[in-house]
Steps between C-alpha positions, in 0.01 A plus 500: 500500500627843414614710791339834575732799496438773758654837575782502752294665773270788584643848500379827655253699293321210329238612253205366702617698803519838328257470206200732533192400301382724217165319479234760590121525504472568127701186429278305740178597321653415165626171643154396620346575161771315310546182705158461666599398852234308691281735707612340829868577424599838640787704357707697751737776388847520648582784736832677530605259775393179322738291296457173306646288780294660783139526377211609720365227724278254316615604151735359236724706273461472122635690201294635213719338233430158650137544394606632161699177456203273580433487877125500569268440794344260575839333475543193279564190709812401303673832574421466869625139509827587326573780748424272793704217346813719480410695820518836322269794582263582216557874518878467459495339157618728221241583227659265246443208737125554472529503122682168523247341736206606283674369190568166668135462598393556137770275355440215746124515449528492122732197510301321772788515751398496868535836675724373777779705666732201478466484120557874486815440707625264231539796266547800734663571833486810728775757502559831672481799270625752758449547869126477556392367157497152344459342158474158332795396287458251215733205483753473220339402170144531635392851404131511405445876500691779336499879543469490877709813557341835575626853456319632812778543751286700744231242568588484871395864546126427456393281788193485722338263751201268480280402791327164444169396658667197654849376571687451169585142403844599369814615677506866597800531736776710339828312444832574335635157404373201305426194713645171382258347250378140531738233375395351167757223496554340160188658361592454134406133528158576645204412273323834554815689405554290187137551399511878547846538343393305192190717448681830557819421308565761229216726617583867543271800510510875529337546837386856428298384197344212692373674814182667377243585764248276322742206521554561871123503549449170318762317709376637832789741548288816483143590601480767229271382221673593176440378148786326324651707218494185282480123537728326749684327216565834332632650826736205550634530148556871544688438825713212377874552476597140419459362150217262578201463726398150597139576585232516233243775478211267586686372807558852627135594462396178675728582796358852517141371498577240770682750720211746486250224573702379802527852640134574427575829325304633208674567168545859391425509126531203270800379305374158404517573130854632533615191685375261235719382217826321463814593695659611175219745439536639851874536455468668160233734635721612785811528285317710243372740761844553652841345448691573820834393630634481850521878520136545410583704189374414156734280295501510122708286271613610150219306335248663733588857412194684368487556126391824335154356443470398865616843610239672283229265617589544869509875457154495349359275769646695792260711706467865418623611838845355435521572128672821386358697212740556215524842345454551131832577336536657156793355311523792254442872493215487248159620619250237603208481257169377627249560775618562852320196645655252257578157647854420612599316188806536285378623157633349181775712344370733230650480149770756443385808307647542148622842399539604134768763441505695171755751372224696320314773680174369624231767504315545822150362526392841629554646150218284360132548571348243728335223303153383592496149641144439389419309816126437552333683785484319830119509508479298176702207636280224646560428870657161566588360839874437505731326742735761636870442478785673669688760306792393292685598187492264203753597243468369147761250374791630305379356170160664551667829577712467188193443284329808642799728451477721191827534309625823343457357149126445553440854634495759217611776739815306590419489874598198704200399706485227765167399640436301818168378628469505879221293653425634848199314648502679834228426752404864542463551124287188450280584797441848366429402139415129528666439164456154338868489417813673608543834321803556277687825540716582200814695567697626207863588544 
């Protein structure tokens, strides 16, 4: 059995002798709303003279982060039995120890392993974290939970006291050292150890992804009724760190149903449809939703990088509150032709204009009298309902323009005349005149 390492000895100014609690009345009201303590459990705030190791008479010291990690009242029997088995006070366990104990309850229940402190001792042993706090250390090669560390280094500053309606069934006397644990002997040859070790071999989970409040409620670890975010199989696949999971989706749902029936608790919501299907479908469903590694960050391989089509599709499907509007940019200095409320579409490039340059003097059109177009009056044109189109410019093809151009040889006056026909079917013009066809405006240059 592995030996437990302890600090060399107590020194003056230990943290639990000088630490003043920062847990006030506002924190207490928020605590009651968040963790739903039983009504017969009374919370007592620490005074300036109270410390964790000398609570008021009839109370027990606890820390807020212990409840954040999974401690709940009424206390689960397995947690109480483990503390009594190792003779460790419940309130002196560090927060990560409660994460571990809750994870073990879930893992043992799913694999049909008896919740016995001795079997827990096969895989974990007690160890002193620092003077006044204790933890459970996993044995070499038997790590079932990952990401147990926490960045909150000031968790010991928020403590308070609880007064129970009757004498607690767990140890409450403050102590600074770890008592010698029971002797397991040659436990690796024991049938219950071999059974549990065979079922748990190769299993490893991210504890922070496994400990949902709804999962704690199902396994009797929490009295707070909370709906599961997804099926139990999906939660296990999201939390897995190892490459494989021995349990099937149907087996997990069966364990959940049996556990809730044994505890006599009512389900919150229904996930029966999500739990059905093959294990492969459950695994693919979880992997498609999120592909996470041991750090909890998304992992993407080269063949999983999003393509341009995927990027466009995801941008179009994203909610409006997170999508940025793109500004219209004009790639050239030419004026924009068209109505102001035109849709955001890239127009087709217009054909380049052809310019005819002549060395002869071209008389101005102003020198000639204006010719009558002979257009019929608007009142004589029958009204026809037309489908309105947006304004555009349709230029005639080059060959058509060439056929309409009048050469200098065909004009007896020797003038070079170029004629273009511009068809401008604007909405305002058609609405005003309701013409059956687009008018032709002849411009002579």
